[in-house]
C-alpha positions as CSV (number, residue, x, y, z in Angstrom):
1,M,-18.4,-6.3,-17.2
2,M,-14.7,-5.8,-16.6
3,I,-12.2,-8.6,-16.5
4,M,-9.4,-8.1,-14.0
5,E,-6.5,-10.0,-12.6
6,H,-6.5,-10.1,-8.7
7,L,-3.6,-11.9,-7.0
8,N,-2.9,-13.8,-10.3
9,Q,-6.6,-14.9,-10.5
10,W,-8.7,-13.6,-13.4
11,T,-12.0,-12.2,-12.0
12,T,-15.0,-10.3,-13.4
13,S,-16.7,-7.4,-11.9
14,D,-19.7,-5.2,-12.7
15,V,-18.4,-2.5,-10.4
16,R,-14.9,-0.9,-10.4
17,W,-13.6,0.3,-7.1
18,I,-10.7,2.1,-8.8
19,S,-11.3,4.0,-12.0
20,D,-9.1,3.4,-15.0
21,E,-7.8,7.0,-14.8
22,T,-6.9,6.7,-11.1
23,W,-5.1,3.3,-11.7
24,M,-3.2,4.7,-14.7
25,N,-2.0,7.7,-12.8
26,C,-0.8,5.8,-9.8
27,D,2.7,5.2,-11.0
28,K,3.5,8.6,-12.5
29,G,7.0,9.5,-11.4
30,I,7.4,6.4,-9.3
31,I,8.5,4.2,-12.1
32,E,11.1,6.6,-13.2
33,V,12.3,6.9,-9.6
34,T,12.6,3.2,-9.2
35,K,14.4,2.7,-12.5
36,K,17.1,5.4,-11.9
37,S,17.7,5.5,-8.2
38,E,19.2,3.6,-5.4
39,C,16.7,2.3,-2.9
40,W,16.8,1.1,0.7
41,G,14.0,-0.9,2.1
42,G,12.8,-2.0,5.5
43,L,10.5,-4.9,6.1
44,D,8.8,-5.7,9.4
45,L,7.0,-9.1,9.2
46,S,4.3,-10.0,11.6
47,S,3.3,-13.4,12.9
48,T,-0.5,-13.6,12.8
49,T,-2.1,-10.6,14.5
50,D,0.2,-7.6,14.4
51,L,1.1,-5.1,11.7
52,T,3.3,-6.0,8.7
53,G,5.1,-3.0,7.2
54,L,7.3,-2.3,4.2
55,A,9.1,1.0,3.5
56,L,11.2,2.0,0.5
57,I,13.2,5.2,0.5
58,F,14.8,6.7,-2.6
59,P,17.5,9.4,-2.4
60,P,17.3,12.4,-4.7
61,I,18.4,11.9,-8.3
62,A,19.1,15.5,-9.1
63,E,20.3,18.5,-7.1
64,G,17.5,20.1,-5.1
65,E,15.2,17.1,-5.3
66,R,13.6,15.6,-2.2
67,W,13.9,12.1,-0.9
68,K,11.0,9.9,-1.9
69,L,9.4,7.4,0.6
70,L,6.9,4.7,-0.3
71,T,5.2,2.8,2.6
72,W,2.7,0.0,3.0
73,A,1.1,-1.6,6.1
74,W,-1.0,-4.7,6.4
75,L,-3.1,-6.2,9.2
76,P,-5.6,-9.1,9.3
77,D,-9.2,-7.9,8.9
78,D,-10.6,-10.5,11.3
79,G,-11.3,-8.8,14.6
80,L,-10.1,-5.4,13.5
81,H,-12.7,-3.5,15.6
82,Q,-11.7,-5.4,18.7
83,K,-8.0,-4.9,18.0
84,E,-8.6,-1.2,17.5
85,E,-10.2,-1.0,21.0
86,K,-7.5,-3.1,22.6
87,D,-4.5,-1.4,21.0
88,R,-6.1,2.1,21.2
89,V,-5.0,2.7,17.6
90,P,-7.3,4.0,14.8
91,Y,-7.0,1.0,12.5
92,L,-10.5,1.4,11.0
93,A,-9.8,5.1,10.1
94,W,-6.4,4.0,8.6
95,K,-8.2,1.4,6.6
96,R,-10.8,3.8,5.3
97,S,-8.1,6.3,4.3
98,G,-6.1,3.7,2.5
99,A,-3.1,3.9,4.8
100,L,-3.7,0.3,6.0
101,E,-4.5,-2.7,3.9
102,T,-6.3,-5.6,5.6
103,T,-6.0,-9.2,4.6
């Protein structure tokens, strides 16, 4: 059994949905970027049923480097299938791919 913290709540789980290796590799390069670089952010807050989005953009640190962009999107999970049909947007596919987090 693994003990984890989830939203500041300690939980236990028999099944891990992210392997330790994947979790530990998530920040490679990103931490250094965020420590050494300027950053601009954009936040689009929702009310209750639309998308919330956050984007952070980091300019190159060294000559020849590319700009780095980190993005997140959130949407309520309740009624997601109906919302997908109404909006004609592939929310369920985005959720499966990890491009959309549902709450």
